[in-house]
Backbone as a ProteinNet text record, in pm:
[ID]
protein_1_A
[PRIMARY]
MAATQVRVGADPRTIVRTLGAGRTADEALQIAMFCVSVSRGVRDAMTLAVAHEGDTDATASLVGAVLGAIGGVGCLPADWLGSLELRAEIVTLADDLFRAPAEVPDGPVWWDRYPAC
[TERTIARY]
-1011.5	-1061.9	-915.9	-901.6	-760	-824.3	-749.8	-785	-816.9	-747	-767.8	-886.2	-959.3	-1075.2	-1202.4	-1155.4	-1281.7	-1335.6	-1466.9	-1504.1	-1440.5	-1444.2	-1412	-1507.4	-1477	-1560.9	-1603.3	-1557	-1613.1	-1567.4	-1633.1	-1608.3	-1427	-1351.5	-1232.3	-1211.5	-1294.6	-1334.6	-1344.1	-1405.6	-1425.9	-1292.8	-1238.9	-1114.7	-1005.8	-972.4	-893.1	-914.3	-1028.2	-1011.2	-985.2	-963.7	-927.3	-762.5	-698.6	-556.4	-457	-551.2	-496.1	-506.6	-438.3	-462.5	-358.4	-251.4	-122.1	-62.1	-52.1	28.6	155.9	196.5	319.5	334.7	484.2	542.8	483	468.3	421.5	278.9	196.7	58.2	43.4	124.2	114.9	130.9	223.4	290.4	175.3	126.7	24	-94.1	-136.5	-254.1	-251.2	-117.6	-71	-58	-12.3	10.1	-126.8	-209.3	-343.7	-419.1	-398.3	-484.4	-435.6	-280.9	-219.5	-313.1	-300.1	-302.3	-446.2	-549.1	-705.3	-772.1	-675.7	-760.8	-736.5	-823.4	-788.3	-757.4	-625.7	-558.4	-536.5	-471.4	-429	-525.6	-625.4	-751.6	-827.2	-821.1	-900.3	-826.9	-699	-596.4	-586.5	-564.5	-562.4	-697.7	-795.3	-958.7	-956.7	-918.3	-919.7	-807.7	-701.4	-583.3	-651.9	-742.2	-746.9	-895.5	-974.3	-1092	-1093.1	-960.4	-992.5	-979.2	-988.9	-979.8	-849.2	-768.3	-619.1	-545.5	-435.9	-310.1	-303.8	-400.9	-431.2	-330.4	-248	-151.2	-19.8	0.2	110.7	100.5	-29.6	-75.1	-97.2	-144.8	-172.3	-37	77.5	198.4	278.9	248.9	290.8	245.8	126.8	71.3	87.2	112.6	159.8	309.8	391.5	533.2	546.1	486.9	438.3	402.7	274.3	244.2	320.4	385.3	480.1	605.8	663.6	739.8	723.5	581.8	552.4	509	450	408.4	444.6	539.5	587	477.8	520.2	423.1	277.3	304.3	209.7	81.5	111	13.6	-100.6	-67.9	-159.8	-229.1	-359.7	-476.7	-399	-471	-431.4	-469.1	-608.9	-651.2	-586.2	-498.5	-441.7	-297.6	-267.4	-126.4	-165.7	-278.1	-278.1	-300.5	-341.7	-351.4	-250.9	-120.2	-15.4	85.9	98.8	171.5	328.5	420.1	557.7	577	497.9	511.2	638.5	714.8	814.6	930.2	945.7	1009.8	1035.7	906.6	877.9	952.6	877.7	967	1096.1	1171.4	1299.8	1358.2	1335	1372.6	1355.4	1250.3	1237	1315.2	1344.5	1426.7	1587.6	1599.1	1730.8	1755	1665.4	1650.7	1684.8	1607.8	1618.5	1754.6	1830.5	1954.6	2057.8	2047.6	2172.5	2236.2	2174.1	2242.8	2342.4	2300.5	2389.3	2487	2472.5	2552.9	2612.5	2749.6	2815.9	2736.9	2680.3	2605.7	2690.2	2765.7	2851.3	2851.5	2914.6	2935.8	2848.4	2858.1	2768.1	2637.4	2581.5	2428.6	2394.1	2431.2	2387.6	2427.7	2538.2	2571.3	2448.7	2422.1	2317	2200.9	2149.3	2014.9	2002	2125.2	2130.7	2225	2257.3	2373.4	2417.4	2306.1	2375	2448.8	2408.6	2487.5	2641.8
-2898.5	-2949.2	-2916.2	-3010.9	-2992.1	-2950.9	-2871.3	-2800.7	-2945.8	-3055.8	-3179.6	-3240.1	-3194.6	-3280	-3165.5	-3068.6	-2959.2	-3003.9	-2996.5	-3068.1	-2987.9	-3040	-2976.1	-2883.7	-2767.8	-2676.8	-2578.1	-2591.4	-2528.5	-2373.7	-2250.2	-2169.7	-2137.9	-2073	-2042	-1958.3	-1917.4	-1836.6	-1894.1	-2029.1	-2139.2	-2213.6	-2240.7	-2343.3	-2254.4	-2120.3	-2044	-2034.2	-2050.2	-2080.3	-2194	-2329	-2439.1	-2455.8	-2347.4	-2334.7	-2298.4	-2255.3	-2219.2	-2057.4	-2012.4	-1849.6	-1775.5	-1834.5	-1748	-1679.4	-1733.7	-1653.7	-1740.4	-1863.1	-1887.9	-1897.7	-1879.9	-1864.2	-1964.7	-2107.7	-2202.2	-2190.3	-2136.9	-2114.5	-2024.5	-1877.6	-1760.9	-1772.6	-1880.8	-1897.9	-1968.6	-2086.5	-2177	-2098	-1996.6	-1906.9	-1829.7	-1766.2	-1688.3	-1760.9	-1845.5	-1936	-1993.5	-2022.7	-2066.2	-1927.6	-1840.5	-1704.7	-1670.7	-1691.3	-1651.6	-1757.3	-1897.2	-1994.4	-1983.5	-1944.9	-1951.2	-1836.5	-1723.1	-1596.6	-1542	-1435.5	-1387.7	-1236.2	-1222.6	-1096.5	-1040.3	-946.3	-874	-836.8	-784.7	-745.9	-870.9	-973.9	-1081.2	-1146.1	-1167.9	-1243.3	-1160.3	-1034.7	-972.3	-958.2	-962.5	-971.7	-1128.4	-1210.6	-1351.2	-1371.3	-1298.4	-1280.1	-1253.3	-1154.3	-1105.3	-1127.2	-1235.8	-1299.3	-1399.7	-1431.1	-1518.2	-1444.6	-1520.8	-1444.7	-1439.3	-1481	-1483.2	-1368.7	-1376.5	-1275.2	-1218.5	-1157.7	-1127.3	-1016.1	-928.5	-864.9	-940.7	-1052.9	-1152.7	-1198.6	-1267.9	-1341.5	-1221.7	-1109.7	-1005.6	-977.3	-941	-904.6	-1005.9	-1122.5	-1246.8	-1260.8	-1228.7	-1216.8	-1116.2	-1012.6	-885.4	-896.8	-972.6	-1011.3	-1085.4	-1204.2	-1299.9	-1254.7	-1192.6	-1105.8	-1028.8	-944.7	-855.9	-900.6	-1006.5	-1063.9	-1128.5	-1181.2	-1228.6	-1137.6	-1028.5	-929.8	-779.4	-766.3	-632.6	-510.2	-394.7	-286.4	-272.6	-351.5	-361.2	-424.6	-514.3	-614.1	-553.9	-427.8	-339.2	-272.8	-273.1	-194.7	-55.6	9.6	152.6	246.4	234.6	296.5	299.4	160.9	177.8	226.2	264.9	347.9	463.6	525.3	665.9	720.4	662.1	715.6	671.2	591.3	559.5	670.6	712.6	805.4	753.2	844.5	824.9	716.9	731.4	631.3	670.4	775.7	777.5	748.4	749.2	684	531.2	485.1	344.2	276.5	362	301.8	292.8	423.1	436.6	308.4	254.1	183.4	44.1	8.2	-110.1	-144.3	-39.3	-40.1	-61.5	29.8	19.4	-149	-210.9	-350	-433.5	-411.3	-517.3	-493.1	-372.2	-359.3	-395.7	-411.8	-405.9	-556.9	-655.3	-771.1	-767.8	-691.3	-677	-568.1	-460.1	-358.7	-358.6	-301.7	-279.3	-160.1	-143.4	-40.4	63.8	135.9	241.8	354.6	454.1	577.8	683.7	799.8	913.4	879.3	829.4	831.6	745.7	626.8	560.5	617.6	651.3	726.9	851	934.8	1024.7	970.8	874.5	818.6	757.2	655.1	595.5	635.4	718.9	784.9	686.9	601.9	538.8	389	380.1	228.4	211.3
1844.9	1733.5	1626.3	1575.3	1473.7	1345.1	1277.4	1149.6	1050.8	1085.6	989.5	1006.5	1103.4	1170.1	1111.2	1051.5	1005.8	865.1	849.5	690.3	610.2	489.8	380.7	308.1	296.3	253.5	342.9	471.7	607.3	573.7	670.2	638.4	694.4	622.5	676.9	831.3	873.8	975.2	1097.9	1054.8	1148.3	1173	1076.3	1067.2	1114.8	1098	1171.6	1327.2	1380.6	1509.9	1568.7	1464.5	1536.1	1547.9	1482.4	1459	1574.8	1688.7	1798.2	1831.9	1947.6	1955.1	1903.9	1848.6	1782.6	1903.9	2035.2	2107.9	2129.1	2044.6	2038.6	1886.8	1869.2	1721.4	1617.2	1674.5	1587.2	1542.5	1660.6	1634.5	1551.5	1565.9	1482.1	1334.7	1330.9	1161.1	1088.5	1180.6	1124.2	1073.3	1157.1	1152.9	1000.9	1006.6	905.1	781.9	758.5	640.4	581.5	696.6	637.9	583.8	656	585.1	483.6	432.6	304.9	205.3	243.5	145.9	101.7	148.8	131	95.5	126.5	63.3	-51.3	-107.5	-248.6	-235.9	-165.2	-179.9	-31.6	-30.8	112.4	207.1	161	244.4	286.4	197.2	251.9	364.2	337.7	409.5	547	554.9	690.5	754.3	704.5	773.4	861.6	762.9	818.1	951.5	952.1	1025.2	1145	1162.9	1290.1	1340.3	1245.6	1290.4	1383.8	1452.2	1592	1720.5	1790	1946.2	1993.8	1935.8	1992.4	1949.3	1950.6	1928.9	1779.6	1745.4	1615.6	1573.5	1647.5	1591.4	1517.5	1598.3	1571.5	1423.8	1437.8	1300	1192.7	1213	1110.3	1046.1	1136.9	1090.9	1016.3	1063.7	961.9	826.4	840.7	702.2	596.8	671.1	590.4	540.5	632.2	596.6	486.4	497.9	362.4	267.3	243.6	119.5	77.1	160.3	127	42.4	98.8	51.7	-93.5	-118.9	-243.3	-340.4	-296.4	-389.4	-385.2	-287.1	-267.5	-244.6	-263.8	-220.2	-338.8	-452.8	-536.3	-494.2	-405.4	-364.3	-260.3	-214.6	-98.6	-170.9	-111.3	-138.6	-137.2	-288.5	-277	-173.5	-113.5	-48.4	119.6	151.7	239.6	237.7	121.9	79	73.7	67.7	54.7	179.7	309.1	421.3	498.8	458.5	521.4	578.2	698.6	760	742.1	722.4	716.1	575.9	478.1	374.3	284	264.8	199.5	282.9	422.6	495.5	503.4	526.5	492.3	367.1	260.7	144.5	130.9	166.1	159.5	255.9	375.5	484.6	377.6	327.7	255.1	168.3	57	-42.1	10.4	107.9	173.2	223.6	289.2	339.7	235.7	109.8	-11.8	-64.1	-59.1	-131.1	-50	85.2	188.7	156.2	120.9	106.8	7.5	-111.4	-233.9	-234.5	-129.6	-92.3	13.6	31.8	151.7	233.7	298.3	361.6	420.5	341.4	384.3	285.1	331.7	264.7	321.3	251.7	307.3	300.8	231.5	203.6	305.8	355.7	440.3	569.2	579.3	718.1	753.5	676.4	672.1	698.9	650	654.7	816.7	834.3	950.9	1025.8	1097.6	1155.9	1290	1348.1	1453.1	1415	1308.9	1256	1250
[MASK]
+++++++++++++++++++++++++++++++++++++++++++++++++++++++++++++++++++++++++++++++++++++++++++++++++++++++++++++++++++++

């Protein structure tokens, strides 16, 4: 059943199951964008992204990428950040990726941080 055939007001968990298994790029992206568009925050969107029987890691990672691009680290629940392993390293990497297009990634700081580049 296509999502367009689901009745208006249907439970999003029912609708997400009609969008495919998320095993192909188009299905995973379709599920992720649906989860982002109908949810009330990161926790709700991620919960919905893993509520179908398909490739939930792909759909959840896409949901995280989209919401991260929209809201940055500030949109993440504080309790998730509090228990995040390697948080400082992840923040540094994210900041560097954000800055890299505006800067030439060169010099001693970059080489010390990323010696294989």
